[in-house]
DOVEXPA-781121 format. One record per residue: x, z, y of N, C-alpha, C in turn; residue number from 1. Coordinates in pm, whole numbers, plus 50000, padded with zeros to 5 digits. Atoms other than C-alpha are relative to their C-alpha. Layout:
! residues N
- X:Z:Y:X:Z:Y:X:Z:Y:NUM
...
***
This chain:
! residues 283
- 50077:49999:49889:50002:50015:49987:50071:49989:50149:1
- 49905:49978:49889:50315:50053:50221:50062:49882:49999:2
- 49942:50139:49983:50461:49685:50320:50152:50023:49947:3
- 49834:49976:50017:50810:49835:50291:50049:50032:49863:4
- 49967:49973:50155:50791:49946:49933:50017:49884:49921:5
- 50009:50102:50087:50918:49679:49698:49897:49975:49912:6
- 50128:50057:50089:50653:49494:49504:50048:49894:49903:7
- 49945:50104:50146:50706:49352:49151:49948:49856:50019:8
- 50042:50154:49978:50705:48946:49175:49878:49984:49946:9
- 50114:50053:50058:50410:48917:48928:49890:50064:50100:10
- 50127:49944:49892:50209:49158:49157:49975:49946:50123:11
- 50027:50068:49888:50268:48969:49455:49933:49864:49952:12
- 50070:50117:50045:50169:48651:49279:49855:50004:49962:13
- 50160:50000:50018:49835:48759:49159:49933:50040:50125:14
- 50081:49983:49866:49768:48907:49486:49970:49865:50085:15
- 50016:50126:49955:49828:48587:49628:49907:49905:49961:16
- 50099:50090:50088:49628:48392:49377:49846:50069:50004:17
- 50135:49937:49967:49340:48633:49428:49958:49968:50148:18
- 50032:50027:49876:49341:48592:49806:49960:49867:50022:19
- 50042:50176:49981:49331:48201:49771:49879:49998:49941:20
- 50126:50008:50063:49081:48222:49503:49872:50033:50078:21
- 50106:49919:49943:48862:48453:49725:49969:49907:50129:22
- 50014:50059:49856:48890:48222:50046:49967:49860:49960:23
- 50049:50129:50039:48851:47893:49838:49867:50029:49946:24
- 50138:49967:50052:48528:48059:49685:49895:49992:50124:25
- 50078:50011:49902:48399:48091:50037:49989:49856:50082:26
- 49971:50137:49924:48528:47755:50198:49963:49884:49949:27
- 50029:50125:50088:48484:47510:49924:49852:49934:50002:28
- 50121:50065:50000:48098:47487:49916:49982:49939:50160:29
- 50034:50053:49860:48112:47452:50312:50081:49862:50020:30
- 49925:50126:49979:48389:47174:50286:49929:49898:49928:31
- 50066:50107:50074:48179:46982:50023:49882:49954:50115:32
- 50101:50018:49900:47864:47012:50247:50062:49897:50118:33
- 49952:50058:49870:48076:46885:50544:50048:49859:49950:34
- 49918:50141:50049:48265:46574:50352:49866:49933:49980:35
- 50086:50087:50029:47950:46450:50225:49877:49980:50092:36
- 50088:50051:49872:47752:46439:50567:50081:49875:50044:37
- 49963:50127:49929:47985:46114:50614:50015:49897:49883:38
- 49965:50088:50109:47947:45981:50268:49871:49872:50015:39
- 50090:50128:49989:47781:45607:50260:49913:49997:49906:40
- 50101:50007:50082:47515:45680:50028:49874:50068:50032:41
- 50150:49918:49959:47140:45803:50026:49994:50129:49933:42
- 50007:49879:50072:47229:46088:49807:50137:50071:50017:43
- 49876:49922:49966:47452:46380:49901:50078:50064:49876:44
- 49932:49949:50092:47631:46396:49587:50106:49854:49931:45
- 49927:50090:50009:47935:46214:49433:49952:49884:49910:46
- 49877:50000:49964:48061:45944:49380:50005:49972:50163:47
- 49982:50026:49869:48224:45892:49723:49963:49840:50019:48
- 50064:50151:49974:48050:45558:49863:50098:49931:50115:49
- 49951:50041:49876:48279:45528:50182:49954:50089:50121:50
- 50032:49926:49875:48280:45669:50526:49906:49940:50097:51
- 50093:50071:49911:47996:45629:50766:49946:50129:50088:52
- 50046:49927:49884:47855:45801:51087:49869:49987:50022:53
- 50141:50029:49974:47490:45681:50999:49920:50143:50000:54
- 50061:49880:50039:47380:46030:50906:49985:50095:50168:55
- 50016:49930:49870:47445:46148:51257:49936:49920:50096:56
- 50062:50100:49876:47384:45823:51498:49922:49897:49940:57
- 50089:50126:50095:47179:45595:51238:49854:50007:50061:58
- 50114:50011:49934:46860:45484:51420:49890:49909:49928:59
- 50092:50073:50070:46711:45278:51140:49969:50043:49841:60
- 50028:49930:50130:46543:45433:50818:50037:49874:49885:61
- 50019:49853:50039:46650:45526:50552:50113:50075:50053:62
- 49876:49943:49948:46965:45585:50737:50003:50053:50133:63
- 50032:49927:49832:46832:45772:51063:50068:50104:49976:64
- 49915:49858:49987:47074:46036:51174:49936:50105:50072:65
- 50066:49886:49929:47033:46368:51319:49950:49983:50136:66
- 50047:50060:49858:47000:46228:51665:49905:49921:50030:67
- 50098:50096:49982:46742:46018:51613:49871:50040:49903:68
- 50089:49957:50089:46536:46228:51378:49933:50097:50086:69
- 50080:49932:49900:46254:46341:51611:49927:50142:49921:70
- 50024:49831:50053:46126:46646:51345:50088:50067:50011:71
- 49874:49930:50011:46480:46749:51304:50022:50068:50155:72
- 49963:49965:49870:46530:46750:51694:49917:50105:50037:73
- 50088:49909:49975:46211:46944:51741:50011:50118:49950:74
- 49994:49874:50043:46271:47188:51507:50135:50076:50045:75
- 49889:49920:49909:46612:47249:51667:49958:50064:50140:76
- 50029:49955:49890:46459:47297:51991:49889:50148:49999:77
- 50070:49895:50023:46202:47525:51849:50111:50128:49971:78
- 49901:49879:50005:46475:47740:51697:50070:50041:50116:79
- 49933:49952:49877:46653:47741:52020:49923:50099:50085:80
- 50098:49916:49938:46349:47878:52190:49994:50132:49931:81
- 49995:49887:50062:46310:48144:51927:50117:50087:49998:82
- 49880:49894:49996:46644:48275:51908:50027:50030:50131:83
- 49969:49957:49879:46710:48271:52281:49897:50143:50008:84
- 50068:49883:49978:46388:48496:52301:50026:50128:49930:85
- 49955:49862:50074:46502:48728:52024:50126:50040:50062:86
- 49891:49910:49938:46835:48772:52145:49991:50065:50126:87
- 50006:49909:49878:46751:48858:52493:49911:50124:49979:88
- 50070:49888:50053:46488:49110:52361:50093:50100:49917:89
- 49907:49917:50066:46739:49242:52117:50093:50063:50073:90
- 49892:49940:49919:47012:49289:52381:49932:50086:50118:91
- 50061:49888:49901:46773:49466:52627:49943:50117:49922:92
- 50071:49888:50066:46612:49692:52384:50131:50093:49934:93
- 49906:49967:50081:46935:49732:52182:50094:50071:50101:94
- 49934:49928:49890:47117:49849:52535:49908:50136:50036:95
- 50057:49902:49960:46845:50083:52600:50012:50112:49901:96
- 49983:49920:50122:46851:50242:52232:50137:50080:50015:97
- 49846:49934:50015:47226:50290:52267:49996:50103:50128:98
- 49969:49935:49882:47214:50456:52601:49876:50155:49940:99
- 50067:49898:50039:46910:50673:52427:50065:50100:49913:100
- 49946:49909:50113:47079:50795:52108:50154:50034:50018:101
- 49890:49952:49964:47428:50843:52279:50016:50072:50130:102
- 49992:49955:49895:47346:50983:52603:49886:50135:50012:103
- 50123:49890:50010:47032:51238:52521:49979:50029:49857:104
- 50023:49907:50129:46941:51500:52260:49840:50049:50032:105
- 50151:49969:50009:46557:51558:52181:49956:50015:49875:106
- 50059:49960:50162:46346:51684:51900:49964:49844:49945:107
- 50047:50095:50047:46291:51420:51649:50110:49896:49991:108
- 49931:50102:49973:46586:51215:51744:50078:49930:49861:109
- 49927:50061:50128:46766:51189:51380:49868:49923:49939:110
- 50116:50098:50062:46415:51076:51259:50003:49863:50048:111
- 49994:50126:49926:46394:50821:51527:50078:49892:49960:112
- 49887:50093:50016:46746:50672:51459:49961:49952:49843:113
- 50033:50056:50119:46641:50655:51075:49891:49902:49985:114
- 50088:50083:49971:46332:50466:51171:50030:49860:50061:115
- 49947:50111:49972:46532:50240:51346:50077:49898:49920:116
- 49909:50074:50096:46755:50154:51078:49916:49960:49873:117
- 50106:50024:50130:46470:50135:50822:49973:49837:49958:118
- 50034:50103:50009:46406:49758:50892:50137:49918:49924:119
- 49864:50074:50062:46778:49669:50783:49976:50028:49836:120
- 50013:49996:50145:46698:49781:50440:49869:49962:49925:121
- 50103:50081:50027:46360:49637:50411:50017:49837:49958:122
- 49976:50171:50011:46367:49271:50240:49929:49935:50089:123
- 50064:50081:49881:46299:49013:50490:49859:49946:49965:124
- 50108:50040:50034:46013:48884:50297:49880:50090:50003:125
- 50093:49906:49995:45846:49201:50258:49971:50027:50170:126
- 50027:49988:49845:45879:49264:50649:49920:49890:50056:127
- 50091:50097:49951:45723:48948:50710:49875:50000:49972:128
- 50122:49972:50045:45450:48986:50499:49905:50129:50046:129
- 50085:49888:49949:45366:49355:50624:49973:49965:50175:130
- 50038:50021:49876:45386:49216:50973:49880:49911:50033:131
- 50123:50112:50015:45145:48926:50901:49875:50066:49974:132
- 50111:49926:50047:44907:49152:50715:49942:50112:50126:133
- 50039:49888:49857:44910:49424:51008:49940:49923:50117:134
- 50022:50092:49894:44888:49141:51277:49828:49931:49980:135
- 50109:50068:50023:44605:48962:51091:49880:50095:49986:136
- 50056:49894:50008:44418:49291:51015:49929:50026:50164:137
- 50036:49970:49880:44410:49366:51391:49916:49873:50071:138
- 50079:50134:49928:44306:49000:51507:49865:49990:49922:139
- 50177:50022:50062:44000:48996:51237:49925:50123:50062:140
- 50073:49896:49923:43911:49341:51386:49948:49972:50139:141
- 50054:50041:49841:43910:49230:51753:49891:49894:50004:142
- 50115:50071:50001:43712:48946:51644:49859:50045:49942:143
- 50135:49941:50058:43449:49137:51439:49931:50064:50105:144
- 50051:49919:49901:43432:49372:51724:49948:49927:50121:145
- 50025:50083:49843:43444:49182:52052:49980:49847:49999:146
- 50027:50164:50022:43446:48810:51931:50141:49971:50061:147
- 49888:50012:49917:43818:48826:52095:50070:49915:49876:148
- 49902:50054:50089:44031:48553:51902:50134:49985:50068:149
- 49864:50007:49928:44394:48628:52004:50115:49912:49903:150
- 49905:50097:50058:44642:48341:51893:50135:50067:49977:151
- 49870:49953:50019:44939:48552:51936:50022:50109:49886:152
- 50038:49940:50146:44809:48761:51624:50012:49924:49886:153
- 49983:50073:50102:44820:48473:51427:50111:49944:49972:154
- 49858:50047:50014:45093:48306:51259:50045:49891:50082:155
- 49950:50063:49919:45299:48126:51494:50120:50026:50056:156
- 49856:49958:49949:45602:48160:51723:50003:50129:50067:157
- 49967:49840:49950:45523:48486:51879:50020:50101:49912:158
- 49957:49895:50109:45492:48662:51536:50125:49961:49961:159
- 49856:50014:50050:45808:48478:51449:50110:50074:50100:160
- 49908:49924:49923:45986:48617:51750:50001:50139:49990:161
- 50035:49855:50022:45826:48958:51703:50071:50049:49869:162
- 49946:49950:50126:45915:48972:51341:50174:49996:49964:163
- 49849:49975:49987:46284:48875:51389:50056:50097:50062:164
- 49960:49871:49875:46311:49118:51692:50006:50115:49941:165
- 49995:49858:50060:46213:49401:51465:50117:50043:49913:166
- 49862:49922:50059:46535:49421:51268:50121:49929:50080:167
- 49878:50033:49938:46779:49235:51494:50016:50090:50093:168
- 49979:49942:49874:46714:49439:51773:50079:50160:49933:169
- 49928:49890:50035:46848:49723:51535:50158:49973:49991:170
- 49864:50015:49989:47167:49528:51490:50087:50012:50134:171
- 49939:49968:49845:47230:49518:51860:50013:50117:50030:172
- 49980:49845:49959:47174:49860:51913:50127:50074:49933:173
- 49874:49945:50072:47455:49928:51655:50109:49925:50071:174
- 49883:50075:49958:47689:49683:51810:50031:50070:50161:175
- 49998:49960:49882:47632:49806:52160:50039:50159:49997:176
- 49985:49907:50026:47618:50146:52061:50124:50061:49956:177
- 49867:49976:50041:47953:50155:51892:50116:50001:50130:178
- 49922:50004:49897:48118:50056:52215:49973:50102:50095:179
- 50036:49896:49898:47931:50305:52427:50059:50128:49956:180
- 49940:49854:50046:48060:50601:52218:50117:49993:50056:181
- 49844:49997:49994:48421:50500:52310:50017:50019:50172:182
- 50001:49984:49842:48321:50494:52724:50015:50152:50024:183
- 49953:49856:49935:48499:50777:52917:49874:50042:50112:184
- 50124:49973:49897:48197:50951:53097:50070:50052:50120:185
- 49935:49943:49850:48449:51092:53385:50014:49879:50096:186
- 50001:50109:49906:48441:50743:53513:49904:49984:50071:187
- 50146:50004:49926:48078:50747:53588:49998:50119:50091:188
- 49975:49870:49919:48141:51107:53728:50094:49981:50119:189
- 49915:50022:49886:48400:50951:53957:49926:49937:50082:190
- 50067:50075:49911:48170:50718:54078:49883:50058:50092:191
- 50113:49902:49948:47887:50974:54135:50056:50075:50129:192
- 49925:49945:49894:48144:51177:54341:50032:49924:50110:193
- 49966:50069:49913:48225:50893:54547:49858:49944:50079:194
- 50118:50028:49933:47845:50872:54656:49925:49888:49924:195
- 50081:50080:50080:47716:50615:54411:49873:50069:49943:196
- 50117:49948:50091:47372:50664:54246:50016:50002:49846:197
- 49995:50018:50123:47324:50711:53900:49976:49859:49968:198
- 50034:50150:50039:47183:50340:53868:50142:49926:50057:199
- 49878:50078:49943:47484:50215:54087:50121:50018:49889:200
- 49917:49961:50111:47716:50405:53842:50012:49902:49882:201
- 50020:50088:50119:47594:50241:53537:50027:49861:50040:202
- 50015:50161:49985:47558:49892:53686:50150:49970:50040:203
- 49861:50035:49923:47929:49890:53853:50094:50056:49928:204
- 49889:49931:50081:48118:50109:53598:49967:49966:49845:205
- 50052:50019:50126:47932:50100:53262:49975:49912:49938:206
- 50055:50141:50057:47776:49774:53223:50145:49914:50009:207
- 49868:50090:50027:48129:49590:53291:50058:50042:49885:208
- 49938:49958:50102:48255:49806:53032:49934:49931:49859:209
- 50105:50062:50141:47970:49700:52784:50046:49836:49977:210
- 50035:50160:50024:47970:49328:52859:50054:49960:49874:211
- 49988:50088:50126:48180:49228:52558:49938:50046:49860:212
- 50083:49967:50120:47957:49416:52323:49867:49959:50031:213
- 50134:50048:49971:47654:49276:52494:50003:49842:49983:214
- 49988:50117:50058:47806:48943:52443:50004:49983:49854:215
- 49973:49990:50154:47900:49020:52084:49852:50010:49953:216
- 50126:49984:50039:47543:49144:52030:49916:49891:50014:217
- 50075:50117:49964:47390:48846:52203:50037:49866:49881:218
- 49984:50117:50096:47558:48604:51963:49989:50043:49874:219
- 50066:49993:50136:47494:48799:51656:49902:49990:49971:220
- 50171:50016:50001:47133:48831:51734:49959:49847:49997:221
- 50028:50130:50003:47150:48452:51822:50017:49923:49852:222
- 49942:50079:50130:47327:48342:51478:49899:50042:49889:223
- 50083:49923:50123:47097:48610:51248:49866:49924:50035:224
- 50122:50072:49973:46796:48449:51437:50005:49865:49944:225
- 50002:50142:50022:46870:48091:51386:50009:49974:49863:226
- 49989:50025:50158:46957:48125:51021:49905:50067:49940:227
- 50098:49934:50080:46672:48349:50935:49898:49926:49931:228
- 50096:50065:50060:46453:48229:50676:49861:50064:49933:229
- 50115:49933:50056:46248:48485:50482:49920:50064:50073:230
- 50112:49937:49936:46070:48658:50751:49953:49891:50078:231
- 50058:50109:49928:46018:48332:50940:49888:49927:49932:232
- 50079:50060:50087:45873:48177:50638:49856:50045:49980:233
- 50112:49930:50017:45601:48427:50620:49897:49999:50124:234
- 50064:50001:49883:45517:48420:50989:49971:49863:50090:235
- 50016:50090:49938:45544:48070:51094:49884:49910:49995:236
- 50112:50067:50017:45278:47808:51164:50069:49830:49990:237
- 49970:50111:49980:45283:47443:51247:50127:49955:50054:238
- 49884:50019:49905:45575:47474:51493:50126:50064:49921:239
- 49888:49938:50076:45864:47528:51249:50127:50001:50035:240
- 49843:49995:49966:46219:47640:51319:50077:49921:49912:241
- 49932:50089:50082:46493:47435:51179:50057:50049:49867:242
- 49979:49929:50150:46549:47679:50859:49884:49960:49941:243
- 50123:50010:50096:46180:47609:50751:49991:49850:49980:244
- 50024:50164:50020:46178:47223:50863:50124:49954:49893:245
- 49916:50045:50094:46505:47181:50643:49955:50032:49866:246
- 50067:49938:50145:46329:47375:50356:49894:49895:49983:247
- 50104:50107:50039:46045:47121:50372:50060:49879:49992:248
- 49928:50143:50043:46268:46827:50389:50071:50007:49872:249
- 49909:49999:50107:46476:46950:50096:49879:49999:49893:250
- 50070:50020:50074:46160:46963:49895:49927:49858:49970:251
- 50004:50175:50005:46097:46583:49958:50102:49919:49944:252
- 49884:50071:50062:46431:46533:49846:50150:49995:50080:253
- 49881:49964:49918:46790:46607:49972:50067:49850:50009:254
- 49938:50117:49959:46976:46324:50167:50134:50069:50099:255
- 49905:49955:49910:47293:46342:50365:49970:50081:50142:256
- 50041:49964:49830:47097:46388:50699:49994:50167:49983:257
- 49996:49862:49969:47063:46763:50607:50142:50056:49966:258
- 49844:49947:50004:47465:46790:50511:50029:49968:50165:259
- 49931:50016:49866:47502:46645:50875:49919:50121:50085:260
- 50053:49867:49931:47264:46924:51010:50063:50126:49987:261
- 49913:49872:50041:47450:47181:50814:50109:50001:50091:262
- 49831:50019:49961:47789:47041:50959:49980:50055:50138:263
- 49981:49978:49855:47673:47071:51330:49952:50169:50001:264
- 49996:49847:49998:47535:47438:51249:50125:50065:49976:265
- 49845:49919:50027:47874:47541:51111:50070:49987:50126:266
- 49923:50015:49885:48043:47389:51406:49940:50093:50127:267
- 50060:49915:49917:47797:47559:51637:50008:50163:50005:268
- 49997:49849:50043:47822:47889:51465:50147:50052:50041:269
- 49855:49959:49952:48214:47867:51500:50032:50016:50139:270
- 49980:50019:49854:48197:47788:51847:49944:50134:50069:271
- 50050:49885:49921:47985:48107:51939:50091:50107:49934:272
- 49917:49885:50049:48193:48309:51716:50161:49998:50062:273
- 49876:50012:49907:48514:48185:51910:49956:50076:50140:274
- 50043:49928:49886:48306:48296:52222:50016:50158:50000:275
- 50024:49863:50036:48232:48631:52094:50148:50068:49992:276
- 49902:49939:50007:48599:48696:52002:50075:49989:50129:277
- 49941:50036:49883:48723:48560:52336:49956:50126:50076:278
- 50070:49930:49917:48484:48807:52521:50086:50163:49953:279
- 49983:49878:50030:48584:49096:52288:50148:50033:50028:280
- 49870:49995:49968:48957:49027:52342:50039:50037:50170:281
- 49995:49993:49838:48920:49003:52742:49932:50149:50024:282
- 50041:49884:49980:48740:49359:52698:50087:50103:49968:283
***
């Protein structure tokens, strides 16, 4: 465990082979998906038929590309709307929760903290079904009592946003709270001694310190929302996000178009991860 202690050559070889096999296990499926996004074939499988960009820029069927496939583009726009709303809500509530659990002590705090963590251990499909049943009961009750038909309580984007927010807000709370615990409270006290109000001290001292965590929480929430499937499947209607649209397309038969979409998602996720790392290093 200490690098300076001599290690047997066999042990080093086995350790190197294990690390290489581990990363190959993670990277090879992604590499295969990326490679066959450029395959000049109607099927995303061997043999290799040649290089083409049709699955990105093609405008005639059956080789229509991602940038000309309107259902896919519409699904990407829907996913962008959902993920942006979920991320903003999660970071805002996560920031409030972080201050609540780090700065204050009140009866029932431990129980409230456990309840906040509960959505993380509940399977996504169970969470989605529970939200759907609960909202449907409320909608049906309001209709029976007052003849009110509230679309927001029916399957649709509103329920998708609320369903994803119910567990992603917990992750944002943990990310922001971890950095807030390291904050030196004397910096706020110094600002208060210099005449700043409590809100001004938090805005000018604490929030800049939390900026890397806020960006990190937003990126994590964005990625988790964008790739969420189980909870979204239970709450979606005709306006399907990208994961549901890809699932529906896969049921009809896979084509390299889905590989192209997957490659774009990998590149976008990697870019967001680099942004998060850059802000964390800056912080």
